[in-house]
Backbone bond lengths (Angstrom), bond angles and torsions (degrees), N, CA, C in turn:
res aa  C-N    CA-C-N  psi(-1)  N-CA   C-N-CA  omega(-1)  CA-C   N-CA-C  phi
1 M - - - 1.444 - - 1.531 111.50 -
2 Q 1.341 115.35 -44.52 1.465 118.95 -179.28 1.524 110.19 -66.98
3 K 1.332 118.10 -36.17 1.462 121.70 179.33 1.528 110.48 -63.92
4 I 1.317 117.83 -41.10 1.463 122.19 178.18 1.520 109.84 -65.01
5 F 1.318 117.22 -40.77 1.460 122.00 177.80 1.530 110.16 -61.67
6 Q 1.328 118.46 -45.31 1.459 122.61 179.49 1.531 110.86 -63.24
7 Q 1.329 116.57 -41.03 1.464 120.48 178.70 1.527 110.22 -64.38
8 N 1.318 117.48 -41.44 1.461 121.24 178.61 1.523 111.08 -63.88
9 I 1.331 117.33 -41.35 1.469 121.18 178.77 1.529 109.61 -62.87
10 I 1.334 116.87 -45.90 1.465 120.57 179.48 1.526 110.14 -62.12
11 Y 1.308 117.85 -42.44 1.463 122.49 178.87 1.529 110.75 -62.16
12 I 1.320 117.10 -45.59 1.462 121.31 -179.07 1.525 110.51 -65.67
13 L 1.330 117.32 -44.06 1.465 120.60 178.44 1.531 111.36 -62.56
14 S 1.324 116.43 -39.68 1.468 120.22 177.72 1.519 111.01 -62.86
15 L 1.315 117.45 -42.34 1.464 121.40 178.14 1.523 111.04 -63.63
16 I 1.322 116.96 -42.14 1.465 120.38 179.23 1.521 110.53 -61.63
17 I 1.318 116.90 -44.12 1.476 120.68 179.76 1.523 110.63 -63.54
18 I 1.313 117.94 -42.64 1.469 121.17 179.73 1.525 110.45 -64.47
19 V 1.320 117.39 -46.17 1.466 121.25 -179.33 1.521 110.49 -62.80
20 M 1.320 117.59 -42.37 1.459 120.72 179.53 1.533 110.99 -65.44
21 S 1.316 117.69 -38.86 1.465 121.01 179.49 1.522 111.24 -66.00
22 V 1.317 117.47 -45.03 1.458 121.30 -179.86 1.527 109.97 -66.07
23 N 1.318 117.00 -44.18 1.461 121.26 179.79 1.524 110.81 -61.52
24 R 1.305 117.28 -41.41 1.461 121.14 -179.94 1.528 111.12 -65.00
25 A 1.321 117.04 -41.01 1.458 120.55 -179.78 1.521 111.59 -63.63
26 Y 1.318 117.33 -37.42 1.454 120.42 -178.63 1.523 112.71 -84.06
27 S 1.327 117.75 -23.44 1.456 119.34 -176.62 1.526 113.21 -89.11
28 E 1.341 117.98 -16.04 1.457 119.59 179.79 1.521 109.84 -68.70
29 E 1.317 114.80 128.62 1.452 119.28 177.84 1.520 109.12 -79.58
30 K 1.281 115.06 155.08 1.459 121.63 178.48 1.522 108.11 -100.61
31 F 1.328 116.55 135.44 1.453 121.12 -172.10 1.524 113.70 -124.93
32 G 1.332 114.60 160.94 1.451 124.24 172.32 1.516 107.73 -146.36
33 S 1.330 117.22 -168.21 1.463 120.55 179.55 1.522 110.40 -144.59
34 I 1.321 114.76 164.91 1.467 122.75 177.28 1.519 107.28 -129.62
35 S 1.318 116.14 135.90 1.465 119.88 175.08 1.522 108.99 -139.46
36 G 1.317 115.39 164.68 1.455 118.97 178.48 1.515 112.14 176.29
37 E 1.310 115.11 -178.51 1.449 122.49 177.92 1.519 109.43 -121.43
38 V 1.325 115.52 144.68 1.462 121.02 176.44 1.526 106.53 -115.88
39 R 1.353 115.09 119.73 1.469 121.13 -177.39 1.523 110.26 -133.18
40 D 1.304 115.53 156.07 1.453 121.84 173.68 1.529 107.69 -66.43
41 A 1.332 117.00 133.16 1.462 121.33 -176.68 1.525 112.58 -65.35
42 V 1.305 118.12 -29.82 1.470 121.61 -176.55 1.528 111.31 -92.16
43 T 1.325 116.55 -53.34 1.470 120.12 -174.43 1.521 113.51 -85.76
44 K 1.333 116.92 -16.43 1.474 123.44 -177.59 1.524 112.69 65.77
45 Q 1.321 117.16 13.44 1.463 121.54 177.72 1.530 109.56 -76.99
46 P 1.349 118.12 142.57 1.470 120.34 177.61 1.518 111.26 -65.61
47 L 1.333 115.00 149.96 1.469 120.92 178.80 1.534 108.52 -111.75
48 P 1.345 116.91 94.48 1.467 119.60 179.22 1.522 111.58 -69.47
49 A 1.307 116.00 147.36 1.472 124.16 178.25 1.527 113.74 68.70
50 A 1.340 117.47 20.32 1.469 119.96 170.53 1.529 107.62 -73.48
51 N 1.317 116.61 154.06 1.465 121.24 -179.94 1.516 110.71 -105.35
52 A 1.325 116.13 128.58 1.466 122.87 174.65 1.522 106.75 -114.84
53 M 1.330 116.95 116.09 1.466 122.06 -175.42 1.526 110.66 -126.67
54 L 1.324 116.01 145.50 1.460 120.99 171.79 1.521 107.05 -91.01
55 V 1.316 116.12 115.48 1.464 122.05 -176.00 1.531 109.81 -60.37
56 G 1.329 115.67 134.24 1.460 121.02 178.22 1.515 114.28 83.89
57 T 1.342 117.26 6.27 1.462 121.28 177.84 1.526 108.76 -130.80
58 N 1.306 115.47 178.19 1.462 121.11 173.61 1.524 110.84 -100.96
59 S 1.328 117.63 12.97 1.458 122.10 -176.43 1.516 111.05 -92.96
60 G 1.318 115.25 137.35 1.449 120.02 178.26 1.515 110.38 -179.86
61 A 1.326 115.30 176.04 1.461 120.99 179.02 1.516 109.28 -157.46
62 S 1.320 115.43 159.00 1.459 121.79 172.88 1.518 107.97 -102.15
63 T 1.317 115.43 150.49 1.459 118.75 178.46 1.524 110.16 -76.73
64 N 1.338 115.13 153.10 1.461 119.98 176.49 1.527 109.62 -85.29
65 D 1.313 118.08 -168.72 1.468 122.18 -177.88 1.526 112.81 -62.45
66 N 1.333 117.01 -22.57 1.469 121.70 179.28 1.522 112.73 -95.08
67 G 1.339 116.76 7.03 1.460 121.03 179.77 1.518 113.80 79.26
68 Y 1.339 117.75 12.52 1.462 122.53 -175.50 1.531 110.31 -96.55
69 F 1.347 116.11 140.99 1.465 120.94 176.59 1.520 110.55 -135.70
70 V 1.325 115.89 156.36 1.469 123.17 174.55 1.524 107.27 -140.12
71 I 1.324 115.93 130.25 1.467 121.92 172.86 1.523 105.62 -115.51
72 K 1.336 117.15 116.75 1.469 122.25 -175.17 1.524 111.51 -106.18
73 N 1.333 114.19 166.57 1.472 122.79 174.51 1.526 112.90 56.92
74 I 1.330 115.85 49.71 1.458 121.67 178.16 1.530 108.17 -99.40
75 P 1.325 118.59 126.05 1.464 119.35 175.86 1.539 110.37 -57.94
76 I 1.336 116.20 141.20 1.465 119.25 -177.88 1.524 110.10 -58.05
77 G 1.323 115.40 147.06 1.449 121.01 -178.87 1.516 110.76 152.74
78 V 1.317 115.76 -171.47 1.463 122.19 179.56 1.526 108.03 -111.05
79 Y 1.328 115.93 132.97 1.460 121.65 -175.12 1.519 111.49 -130.45
80 Q 1.318 113.66 166.20 1.461 122.02 172.74 1.534 105.99 -107.61
81 L 1.346 116.17 120.64 1.462 121.84 179.81 1.518 109.22 -99.84
82 K 1.342 115.40 126.75 1.462 121.03 179.35 1.522 108.30 -117.33
83 V 1.339 115.80 125.92 1.456 121.53 177.55 1.520 108.18 -113.48
84 S 1.336 115.59 129.01 1.458 119.67 -179.91 1.528 109.87 -130.45
85 Y 1.336 113.89 150.11 1.460 121.30 179.79 1.518 107.36 -154.84
86 I 1.309 117.00 136.64 1.463 121.13 -177.23 1.528 109.79 -59.16
87 G 1.342 115.30 129.96 1.457 121.06 178.56 1.520 114.25 89.34
88 Y 1.340 117.63 -1.23 1.463 122.29 -179.71 1.525 109.19 -123.25
89 N 1.319 116.35 156.64 1.457 120.67 171.49 1.524 108.88 -72.10
90 N 1.334 115.55 147.90 1.463 119.46 176.25 1.521 110.22 -66.30
91 F 1.333 114.99 145.25 1.463 121.25 174.41 1.518 106.57 -110.51
92 I 1.340 116.85 131.58 1.464 121.11 179.44 1.523 109.41 -127.96
93 N 1.332 115.30 128.09 1.458 122.13 173.10 1.520 106.48 -110.33
94 D 1.345 116.81 116.84 1.463 121.52 -173.49 1.518 115.33 -83.08
95 D 1.327 118.53 -8.20 1.463 119.48 -172.01 1.524 110.93 -134.95
96 V 1.332 116.58 67.06 1.461 121.24 178.31 1.520 108.01 -99.85
97 Q 1.321 116.41 114.82 1.456 120.80 -177.19 1.523 110.22 -97.96
98 V 1.333 115.16 126.45 1.454 121.71 176.12 1.522 107.07 -100.11
99 V 1.332 115.34 123.79 1.461 122.56 -174.96 1.531 109.14 -109.20
100 L 1.311 116.84 147.20 1.443 123.68 -177.81 1.534 111.91 -53.25
101 N 1.318 115.88 124.61 1.474 124.18 176.69 1.521 114.20 54.02
102 R 1.321 117.59 27.66 1.462 121.99 179.67 1.525 110.34 -127.39
103 N 1.306 115.01 159.69 1.452 121.09 174.73 1.527 108.44 -102.88
104 T 1.314 116.36 130.43 1.468 121.90 173.33 1.517 106.60 -95.64
105 N 1.329 116.77 115.82 1.466 120.99 -178.75 1.515 109.18 -94.57
106 M 1.325 115.63 129.50 1.466 121.61 -178.52 1.518 110.31 -100.28
């Protein structure tokens, strides 16, 4: 009786581990990143502290002192990137594609 109980426990634990492994593999999202530079169109000077946001998401980043930004861990797909900076018109790119495990450079 105890041997049957132990076999059942091992069988149930094995099933739980298999189900959890399969579920985890299918539930993990696939990610990529977007990076780029924000510069003045005329002077070509970098614009520090500009905001680069993916429209309709909570993902975004501010540029560093060199006007460079990186947005990481973005689920693969096509996004609209909006860049804003005080005193400038907003720039919008409607077709930014995020590819699995790759960086999209703007």
